[in-house]
N, C-alpha and C positions, 0 to 999 in steps of 0.2 A: 504493500500500500504506500509506504514512504517513497518508493522509487517512482511511482506514478505522480505523486505530489511534487517531488523535486526533480522531475525528469528534465525540464527546461530551465531549471533554476540553479545555474552554476554558482552564482554568488552565495545563495543559501546553503548549498552543499559545502562550500569552503568555510562559511561561517560556522555551521554546525560541527564540522570537523575540528575547527580551532577551539570551539567551546568544549568539545569532548576531550580534547588533549589538555586544555587548561584545567578542566575539572579533575583530572588525574595528576597532572604534572605539578601544578602550583601547591596543592597540599603535600605532595611528595617532597618538593624542595623545602617546604617548611619543616616537615617531620623528620626527614632522613638526612638532610644536609646540615652540618653543625653551624652554629652561629659564628659569624666572622668570615665564613667562606663566601666568595663572591656570588655563588649560585644560591645561597640561602635566601628564602623569602620570609620576611618578618610577618608576624601575626597581624600587626597593624596594617601592613600592605594588603593582606588577604581581605581584611574588613573593608579597606578602601576600594579594592577591586569589586567586592560584593556590592558596595554602594553604587559603583558605576554601572554594574549589570542591572540593578533595579531601575536605574535611570534609562538604560537601554530598553528594558521591558516596557516602561512608560512611553518611550518614544515610539516603539513599535505599535502600541495601542493607538496613539495619535495618528500614525501613518495609515493604519487600517481604515479610519474614517475619513481622513483628509486625502490620502493618496488614491483610495479606491472608491470612495463614496462622494468625494468632493465637498465634505463638510469640514470647514476650518474651525475646529473646536479650540476655544481659548479657555476652556474650563476643566480640562482633564486633570489639572492639579487638584481639583476638588475630589474626584474619585480616588486619586492616589492618597490624599490626606485622609479620606474616610476609611479606606482600608488600613491605613497606618494607625488611626485612632482605635479601630476595632482590635487590632493586635496589641496596641498600647494598653487598652483596658484590661485585656487578659494578663499582660505582664504586670500591671499594677496590682491585680488581684493576687498574683503569686508572691508579692512582697510580704503580705500578711503582717505579723507582729514584728518584722525586722525593720519596719520604717522608723523614722525619727521619733514619732509619737507612740509607737508600739501598739497601735490599735490593730487587732487581728482581722477586722472587717473593712474599716474605712481607710481609704488612701490618705496619705499625709495631708494633701491639700484640703481634703474635706474636714479633717480634724482641725486644721488651722482656721478654716472658715466657719467652724462651729456647727457643722452638719451633724445631725443627731442619728440619722439612719441612711443606709445605702439607697440611692435612687433606684426606682424600679427598672430603669433601662441598663443598670449595671449588673442586674441579676443574670446568672448564667455564664458570665465572663470568667468565672473561675474554672471553666471547662474548656480545654483546648479545642475540642471538636466544635463547640458552640461558637467560639471566637472565629474559627476558620469559616464556619457557615456565614457569620456576619460579615466577614471580609469580602465574601462574594455577594451576599444578599443585599447589603446596604447600598453599595455603589450601583449594583444592578437594578434595584427597585427605583432608586432616584433617577437613573438614566432612562428607565422605562417610562416613568411618569413624565419627566421633562420631554423626552423624545416623542411620546404619544401626543402630548399637547402641542408641541412645536410642529411636528410633521403633519399632524392633522390640520393645523391652521395654515399649512403651506408656507411656513416661515423658512427662508433660505438665505444664502449669501451672507453679506455683511451683517444683516439683522440677526441671523442665527448666531453668528460669532459673538456679537455684542451680548446676546442673551446668555450664552454660555459663560461669558466673562462676568456678567452681572450675577449669575448663579454662584460662582465661586467667591465673588466679593461679598455677597450676602452671607454665605456660610462662614467666611473669615470673620466678619463682624459678630456673628452669632457666637462663634466659638471663643472669641475674646472675652465674652461675658462670664463672670464667675458663677452666675446663677444657672448657667447651662449644665454645670456639673462635669466639665471636661478639663478642669485645671486652669481655665482662664488664660491669661497672657503667658504663663509659664508652661502650660501644657502638661504632658505626662512624661516623667523621667525617673531616674534612680531605679531602673529595673534590676532585678536580681537573677532571675532564672527563667528558663523556658522549658516546659515539659520535664522539669526536674533537673535540668542541666544548667550549671552556672554560666551566665552570659560572658563572664570574664575568662572562662576557661579556653585554652587554646583549641581543644577539640570541638567546642561549641562554635567557635568562630569559623573553623574549617567546615563544620557541618552546615552552617548557614550559607557559606559561600557555595558549597556544592548544591544545596537546595536551590539557590538562586540560578545557578547554571542550568539545573534540570528544568526549572520553571521557565527560563528563557527559551530553551530548546523546545520544550513541549508547547509553549504558546506560539512559537514560530511555526511549528508543524500544524497546529490548529488553524492559525491564520492562513497558511498556504492552502490547507484543505478547503477553507471557506472560499478563498479567491478562485480556486480551481473548480469549485462546484457551480451549480446553476445560480445559487444565491450570489456568488461573487461576480458571475458574468452579468447578471441583472444589475448589480451594484455599479459596475464599471459603465454599463450602458446608461444608467441613471445619471452618473457623474457627467457623461459626455452629452446626453440629450434626454433630459428627464421628461419633457413633454411628449416626445415620441414613444418612450417606454410606457407612459400612461395611456397614450392613444391606442396602442396595440393590446391593452387589457391587463397589464400587470399592476398589482397593488403596490405601488412604489413606497408608500408610507410604511407598509409592513416590512419590506426588505430593509429600508433605511433604519427602522427601529431596532431590528434584531442585531444588525451589525453594530449599531451604536451601543446597545446593551453589552454585547460581547466585548467591545473595546473598553467600556467602563469597568467590567469585571477584571480584565487583564490589568488595568491601571490600579484597581484595588489590591490585587495580588502583589503588584510591585510595591505598593505602599506598605503592605503587611511584612514583606521581606526586608524593606528598608529600615523599619523602626528598630528591631532587635540588633541590627548591625551598627546603627548610628547611636542608639541609646536614648533617643528623645523624639517626641512628636509634639508640635505646638501649632497654633493657628497660622503662623507664618507660612506653613506649607500650602495654605489656601490662597496665598497672595497671587493675584492675577499675573504678576510679573513672572512667576514660576511657570505658569501655563504657556505664556508667550515664549519663554526660553525654550521650552520643549519643542515648539514649532520651529524655532531656529535650528535645533538639532536635526529635525527631520529634513528641513529645507537644505541644510548644508550636506547632510549625508546622501540624500537622494529620495525624493518623494515617490511613492507608489512602487517601492522595491522591498519594503520590510527590512531586509538586511542593511540597506542604506541608512535607515533610521538608527539601527544599532551602531553602525560605524560613526554616524554623526554624534550620537550621544557620548560614545567613548572618547572621541577626539576632543570635543568641546569641553567635556568635564575634566579631562586630563589637562587641557590648556588652562582651564579655570583654576585648577589646583596650583599649577605652576605660576600663573600670573598673580594670584592672590597672595602668594608667598613673596615673589620677586618684585612685582609692581602692582600692589593692591589697589592703588588709586585709579588705575587705567583700565581695569578689567571690563567695566560696563561699556566703555567706549570701544574696546576691542570687540565685545560681543555684538554691539550695534553695527560696527564696521563689517564684521563677518556676514551678518544677515544682508546688508546692502550689497556687498561684493558678490555674495552667492546669488542674490536675485539678478544682478546685472550680468555677471560673467559665468556663473554656474547655475543656470535655471533648472538643470536636472541634478544638481548636487555633485559631490565628489564621484559617486558611482556613475553618474551620467557622463562625467568627463572621461573616465576610464573606458566606458563603453564607446564613446565617440572616437577615442584614440584607436581602440581595437577595430572599429568599423573602418576607419581611414586606412589602417594598415592592410586590412583585408581587401579593400578596393584597390590599393596600390599593387598588391600581389596579383590581383586579377588583371589589372591593366598591363603589368609587365609579363604576364604569362602568355 
């Protein structure tokens, strides 16, 4: 089955192969190579790479709706943050009486704010399976409600983009409020363990990295399967000529809705994997700027390729880490410049540039043959 999905996807085959190698090689270089050796990979580096891969998963989710459906979503940061909060709530429940205030039931911020009992929406988050269900369900349901109302009303183009941005901004303002019960401005942090394993342990860090690699590979295969299916073909046709697709009898709103929901679920999973590796989730993750930044990753890597979004996310976030250390005051200018330059000189992204070079070489060979 995988062969048929990846038959004409050379870039995806290379990416999956590299991820598979990284999933085995990087933990091996951490565990088997002694510290001080130039091949040794630090545990901190593994967590950093894991964070980058969660960003790559988020970028792929955005590319699914933007590249193949034509919906420029500026609100996927909201789905990412909701998945992160769902996992963060589970991690907070695992702290128990090891918190600063020693309350076995209430998280520290609730004790500080003089809450007397655990809010109803926190119940169940002491169970890992329930938290995983919420990671998928909460972003998925929100995307379904939002998409159903927006697509049914035939909202599209820049208006839909503005609405997605307004959604994430509204959620950010709501989560900043202490009364919401999500930690307010400080968010959720000071996590101790996940499913019984210490988050500070080397083995746990490696396990989270491997889990992120597996999630990225599995999500890529799911997205490719969708694109190769009838659903994906109708989605691409809708992107290119929605009125024609409607005219021949397809329920365009239904197709758009389900792909939008799938994309939101993938973004939620990315957020859930992000939180235990970074150690914090706060309302800042809802910031509209974060969602716009994801669009830059996709545009630079290559829209409507999926693996290009992964490449763009990894390249820009590595550059961000380097610039914020060496030249922190210029990073935002660099990011804006990258988007402008990519739009003008690389309309198909880095992947599109390589494909153009490959095509030119093939034409030269045919001309000289």
